[in-house]
Steps between C-alpha positions, in 0.01 A plus 500: 500500500630565854329359809422653850460323822167487679502387866211403725500398865308173575505253776717196483185283515339684191828463313530130564132442400520709179829341389340156531208610281729666240739199509218269426430693160875530429531867573731709724353766721656762273331347189170488675533863600588600149190315364277672755635846420462437120142383541424806717620714222317313228169499693533857617466383868535208723487173292253350740205605719614538853275319752494441874437149637199606709271238645126527435283637786409151633862384514608826651241468774606139569865604517422780752284248714789262520753781581265600776517149646156390364423232262507123538783255472426172338722188513382313177325566182209283623469750786470782253228331283303358801296827513423509137 
C-alpha cells in the first residue's frame, strides 16, 4: 500500500505542546494523526464530541467585571472568607 503526505499549518507552540502529549504516550505526531484519521473513518465522523471551553454565566460576568476594572483584590485567604 502506498502512502500520501498530509500537511497542516500549526503554530510552533501548539506543535511543542502536542508533541509533549504524544511523547508521553509513546507516539509520534504522525502515528497520532493516523489513529485520529482511522477512528474518524471507523466512527463515521469525528471520534470525539467537539466542545468549547465556555465559562458559565456567573463566571463570565465576573470576568467581564474584572476586565472593566471592577472587582475586589484580596491579599489573603482569610480576607476572602471574612465576609462568609
